BADREN-158854 format. One record per residue (C-alpha): chain; z, x, y; residue number from 1. Coordinates in pm, whole numbers. Each point is the difference from the previous one (the first is absolute). Layout:
# residues N
   kette        w        u        v    nr
       A        Z        X        Y   NUM
...
***
This chain:
# residues 227
   kette        w        u        v    nr
       A     2483    -2163     -428     1
       A      -14      140     -310     2
       A     -161     -316     -190     3
       A     -235      -25      283     4
       A     -166      353      -55     5
       A       -4      -74     -355     6
       A     -241     -362       71     7
       A     -197      218      270     8
       A      -75      285     -246     9
       A      -37     -285     -318    10
       A     -258     -144      237    11
       A     -181      332        9    12
       A       46       70     -367    13
       A     -171     -364      -78    14
       A     -288      111      213    15
       A     -127      288     -235    16
       A     -246     -110     -173    17
       A     -105       53     -399    18
       A     -348      153      143    19
       A      136      256      226    20
       A      271       78     -232    21
       A     -315       74     -226    22
       A     -179      188      291    23
       A      300      243      -10    24
       A      -65       45     -371    25
       A     -373       43        3    26
       A      -66     -265     -173    27
       A     -226      -87      289    28
       A      -66      326      241    29
       A      -74      -37      405    30
       A      -51      287      200    31
       A      238       -3      251    32
       A      311      126       13    33
       A      350      -59      216    34
       A      325      204       40    35
       A      332     -129       -4    36
       A      364       82     -115    37
       A      -56     -183     -319    38
       A     -269      189      -98    39
       A     -430        4       58    40
       A     -172     -344      -12    41
       A     -349     -104      -99    42
       A      -63     -233      254    43
       A      114     -123      376    44
       A      199     -302       58    45
       A       94      -76     -312    46
       A      367     -169     -115    47
       A       74      360     -104    48
       A      -67      151      332    49
       A      212     -258      198    50
       A      322       33     -220    51
       A      -68      398      -12    52
       A       10      -43      410    53
       A      329     -255      -26    54
       A      158      263     -212    55
       A      -88      258      261    56
       A      122     -221      297    57
       A      357      -94     -152    58
       A       74      388      -35    59
       A      -86       73      341    60
       A      134     -321      159    61
       A      358      127     -180    62
       A      -29      345      130    63
       A      -91      -92      314    64
       A      297     -256       75    65
       A      242      271      -58    66
       A     -166      260      194    67
       A      -14     -241      296    68
       A      379     -117       -2    69
       A      254      208      174    70
       A      243      245     -244    71
       A      307     -307       30    72
       A     -249     -259     -170    73
       A     -196      210     -235    74
       A      278      -12     -272    75
       A       80     -365      -68    76
       A     -470      -47       68    77
       A       13      291     -319    78
       A      234     -200     -169    79
       A     -117     -353       37    80
       A     -365      172     -137    81
       A      183      155     -280    82
       A      104     -358      -95    83
       A     -373     -148       46    84
       A      -84      270     -251    85
       A      242     -113     -253    86
       A      -52     -360       68    87
       A     -372       71      -66    88
       A       69      167     -326    89
       A      214     -281     -125    90
       A     -294     -282       60    91
       A     -244      312     -202    92
       A     -201       39      351    93
       A      -45      404      -84    94
       A     -297       53      226    95
       A      253     -135      292    96
       A      271      252     -139    97
       A     -178      286       -8    98
       A     -164      -81      337    99
       A      390      -86      153   100
       A      177      286     -204   101
       A     -264      312       -1   102
       A     -291       -2      238   103
       A      282     -168      287   104
       A      305      126      -58   105
       A     -111      349     -169   106
       A     -245      105      261   107
       A       66      324      165   108
       A      -13     -156      354   109
       A      374     -184     -182   110
       A       74      308     -242   111
       A       39      142      363   112
       A      302     -206      176   113
       A      280      180     -197   114
       A      225     -163      186   115
       A      -90     -284      -36   116
       A       26       59     -376   117
       A      313      148        8   118
       A      146     -355      112   119
       A     -136     -221     -257   120
       A      277     -111     -234   121
       A      -25      200     -354   122
       A      -31     -346     -168   123
       A     -315      -77      152   124
       A      -90      384      -20   125
       A       -8     -108     -361   126
       A     -171     -250      -21   127
       A     -294      142      198   128
       A       49      275     -265   129
       A      -48     -216     -319   130
       A     -307     -162      183   131
       A     -172      307       72   132
       A       43      137     -384   133
       A     -128     -363     -135   134
       A     -369       80      223   135
       A       17      343      -79   136
       A     -305      149      -29   137
       A       79      393     -162   138
       A       24     -163     -318   139
       A     -360     -223       22   140
       A      248     -257       83   141
       A      173      -45     -318   142
       A      326     -181       98   143
       A     -191     -293      185   144
       A     -197      -21     -288   145
       A      262      -12     -269   146
       A      100     -286      309   147
       A     -338     -180       -1   148
       A      -17       15     -379   149
       A      291     -239      -12   150
       A     -113     -200      310   151
       A      -65     -384       -2   152
       A     -208     -162      233   153
       A        3      -89      266   154
       A      -20      344      108   155
       A     -204      204      251   156
       A      -63      345     -184   157
       A      -24      357      237   158
       A     -424      -27       72   159
       A        1      366      -43   160
       A       82       53     -351   161
       A     -189     -276      -73   162
       A     -324      153      128   163
       A       95      329     -134   164
       A       51     -115     -304   165
       A     -366     -214       -9   166
       A     -162      344      125   167
       A      104      166     -271   168
       A     -110     -208     -240   169
       A     -340       -5      204   170
       A      -54      406       12   171
       A      195       80     -311   172
       A     -240     -208     -275   173
       A     -366      -21       22   174
       A     -180     -328        3   175
       A     -213       77     -325   176
       A       91      177     -330   177
       A     -212      160     -257   178
       A     -286     -185      -75   179
       A      -65     -138      342   180
       A      240     -264      -45   181
       A      292     -156      223   182
       A      300      164       32   183
       A      222     -335      -88   184
       A      330      186      -30   185
       A      -34       50      401   186
       A     -164     -352        1   187
       A      371     -124     -129   188
       A      176      240      216   189
       A     -108     -123      287   190
       A        2     -363      -97   191
       A      378       49      -89   192
       A       87       99      376   193
       A     -213     -235      115   194
       A      214     -270     -161   195
       A      359      181      100   196
       A     -134      -76      339   197
       A      -63     -315      -44   198
       A      309     -106     -129   199
       A      129      112      298   200
       A     -237     -159      226   201
       A      -19     -364     -124   202
       A      385      -28      -18   203
       A      165     -105      361   204
       A      290       85      118   205
       A      219     -349       39   206
       A      214       59      326   207
       A     -180     -191      363   208
       A     -174      229      204   209
       A      139        0      348   210
       A     -292      -28      266   211
       A      213      120      296   212
       A      113      309     -228   213
       A     -342      101      -99   214
       A     -187      -43      274   215
       A      307      232      201   216
       A      -86      261     -291   217
       A     -361      -49        5   218
       A      -31      118      349   219
       A      263      265       16   220
       A     -220      131     -281   221
       A     -283        1      200   222
       A      130      116      309   223
       A      181      337      123   224
       A      215     -211      252   225
       A      398       78        2   226
       A      181     -258     -293   227
***
């Protein structure tokens, strides 16, 4: 399942255009904004928005599946999702790790299922804790950033951090410097971030798409039906 989730996420990543990233960085300005889990978007129905929506759906899907099942099945389902998150990490799909391990399994709704968590073996709990620590936001994603620096494509970065950094560059640097000159330092910083994304977009994963699995995944993510 991790491979098929990664192929879907990478497809969304490849659909993000340079132009909309420049819009996000306020190089091209637009008037409309959309709020989502990954931040404020400067346009509607873009690749960024589509990837953000899919991210939210994956996290909600994890929570929903665990909740829908009886106590006897929940422990095995939680164990399964932890392993999927681990496999996504090994595939360098950090977007899915965040959605599954943090947004899904660490949701308030699931944290309240104390009997379920007490039944999860310590080996799995240790693994989940390690994934959560990697994606910890309290230190400005320091652990994740360290790993990403040494990550070779193909990979799917956590889009939230990428957008946060792009916004920081945009908001933290003026467009012009003294004398009315274009701030080339700001432009260079934006260019470097865009090239990082381009590299990850252009390098594809080399494993096979399983149409029946992907079809089932897309149906589950877009449905509230029981799985």
